[in-house]
C-alpha positions in Angstrom: 83.4 60.5 129.0 86.1 60.0 126.4 87.0 56.8 124.5 90.4 56.2 126.1 92.3 56.2 129.4 95.7 57.8 128.8 98.4 57.1 131.3 101.3 59.5 131.8 104.2 59.7 134.3 107.9 59.5 134.8 110.1 56.8 133.4 109.8 53.4 135.0 107.0 54.1 137.5 104.9 51.2 136.2 102.7 52.8 133.4 103.1 49.8 131.1 102.4 47.1 133.7 99.4 49.0 135.1 98.1 49.9 131.7 98.3 46.3 130.5 96.6 45.1 133.7 93.8 47.7 133.4 93.2 47.0 129.7 92.9 43.3 130.5 90.5 44.0 133.3 88.4 46.2 131.1 88.6 43.9 128.1 90.0 46.5 125.7 93.3 46.9 123.7 96.4 48.4 125.3 98.9 50.7 123.5 102.3 51.9 124.5 103.4 54.8 122.4 107.1 54.1 122.8 106.5 50.5 121.7 104.4 51.8 118.8 107.3 54.0 117.7 109.8 51.2 117.7 107.4 48.8 115.8 106.4 51.4 113.2 109.8 52.9 112.4 111.9 49.9 113.3 114.0 52.2 115.5 114.2 52.2 119.3 113.2 55.5 121.0 116.8 55.8 122.2 118.0 56.0 118.6 115.6 58.9 118.0 117.1 60.7 120.9 120.6 59.9 119.8 120.1 61.0 116.2 117.8 64.0 116.6 117.4 64.8 120.2 114.0 65.5 121.9 112.6 67.0 118.7 113.0 63.8 116.8 111.5 61.7 119.7 108.6 64.1 120.1 107.8 63.9 116.4 107.6 60.1 116.4 105.5 60.0 119.6 103.1 62.6 118.2 102.7 60.6 115.0 101.6 57.7 117.1 99.2 59.9 119.0 97.6 61.0 115.7 97.1 57.4 114.6 95.4 56.6 117.9 93.1 59.6 117.5 92.2 58.6 114.0 91.3 55.1 115.3 89.4 56.0 118.4 87.8 59.4 117.7 84.4 57.9 117.2 84.6 55.1 119.8 82.5 54.6 122.9 83.9 54.9 126.4 86.2 53.0 127.3 87.6 51.5 124.2 91.4 51.5 124.9 94.1 52.2 127.4 97.2 54.1 126.2 100.5 54.5 128.0 102.6 57.4 126.9 106.4 57.9 126.9 108.0 59.7 129.8 108.6 62.8 127.6 104.9 63.2 126.8 104.5 66.0 129.4 106.8 68.3 127.4 105.0 67.9 124.0 102.0 70.2 123.7 101.1 68.8 120.3 101.0 65.2 121.6 99.0 66.2 124.7 96.5 68.1 122.5 96.1 65.1 120.2 95.4 62.6 123.0 93.1 65.0 124.8 90.7 64.6 121.8 90.2 60.9 122.7 91.3 60.5 126.3 91.3 61.5 129.9 94.8 62.0 131.3 95.7 59.8 134.3 99.0 60.7 136.1 100.7 57.6 137.5 102.5 59.4 140.4 104.8 56.6 141.2 108.1 56.3 143.1 110.7 58.1 141.0 113.5 56.6 143.1 112.2 53.2 142.1 112.3 54.4 138.5 115.9 55.5 138.9 116.7 52.0 140.3 115.1 50.3 137.3 117.0 52.5 134.9 120.3 51.6 136.7 119.4 48.0 136.3 119.2 48.4 132.6 122.8 49.4 132.6 123.9 46.2 134.3 125.3 43.2 132.4 122.3 41.1 133.4 121.0 39.9 129.9 117.4 40.0 131.3 117.6 43.7 132.1 120.3 45.3 130.0 119.4 48.1 127.7 122.1 48.1 124.9 121.6 51.8 124.3 123.0 52.6 127.8 126.3 50.8 127.1 128.6 52.8 124.8 131.0 55.7 124.8 132.3 54.9 128.3 131.1 52.4 130.9 127.5 53.7 130.7 125.8 55.9 128.1 122.4 57.2 128.9 121.1 58.4 125.6 117.6 58.9 127.1 118.9 62.1 128.5 121.9 62.8 126.1 124.5 62.4 128.8 127.7 61.7 126.8 129.6 59.8 129.4 128.5 58.3 132.7 131.3 56.9 134.8 129.2 55.1 137.5 125.6 54.0 138.1 125.0 56.7 140.7 125.4 59.3 137.9 122.5 57.7 136.1 120.4 58.0 139.2 121.3 61.6 139.9 120.6 62.7 136.4 117.3 60.8 136.2 116.1 62.6 139.3 117.3 66.0 138.2 115.4 65.6 134.9 112.3 64.0 136.4 111.6 66.3 139.4 110.7 69.3 137.3 108.2 67.3 135.3 106.1 66.3 138.4 104.4 69.7 138.7 103.6 69.6 135.0 102.0 66.2 135.2 99.9 67.3 138.1 98.7 70.4 136.2 97.8 68.3 133.2 96.1 65.4 135.0 92.4 64.8 135.0 93.0 62.0 137.6 95.9 61.4 139.8 96.7 57.8 140.8 99.4 57.0 143.4 100.4 53.4 143.3 101.3 51.9 146.7 104.0 49.5 147.9 101.8 46.6 146.8 101.5 44.0 144.1 100.8 44.9 140.4 97.3 43.4 140.8 96.5 45.6 143.8 97.8 48.7 142.0 95.8 47.8 138.9 92.7 47.6 141.1 93.6 51.0 142.5 93.8 52.4 139.0 90.5 50.7 138.1 88.8 52.2 141.1 90.0 55.6 140.1 88.1 55.7 136.8 85.5 58.4 136.8 82.5 57.0 135.0 79.6 59.0 133.5 76.5 57.4 134.9 74.8 57.0 131.6 77.7 55.1 130.0 78.8 53.1 133.0 79.1 49.4 131.8 77.5 46.5 133.6 80.7 45.1 134.9 81.5 48.4 136.6 78.0 48.7 138.1 78.5 45.3 139.7 81.8 46.3 141.5 
């Protein structure tokens, strides 16, 4: 059994919320590679996309993967929970790095809900707005290099067009598939927790008691 649980999946399907909840339940650190990129380079992932496309974003994410490998390569199971960016599936280098320390869990969530959340980021609600979606026209989705989006529905359509092909790749990569239900975060965290495949000789006491 490897030192880390690595969560992957489409944008806005709940990886971060579930990862934080699982890490808290297990009593281990949680890492979000997108957030690590922003903190390390003082540059939002959207800016990497805008300045250098996917290649730039992929390089930054892979650098974070390498740092996590260096930190956890000699750790015991389970020492951390890692949530990856939505572009993780297309980067063989990042995948190879995190496989050294982690088992890959595909969060097969509702991509329609993910599209809705992305659309909410393009609203004027200060609690939800993503400033990188608001330029060069009414909306600007630099996640996917769309130069001009005239209406919210365009964001939804493009998100689904880009996300659907990735689902088969996630499935082929996954060691474990987790399908969150229409339930509370706590219930879906429990679903993720219950999906952990433990080696009997390393199963911790708190898991034995469940």
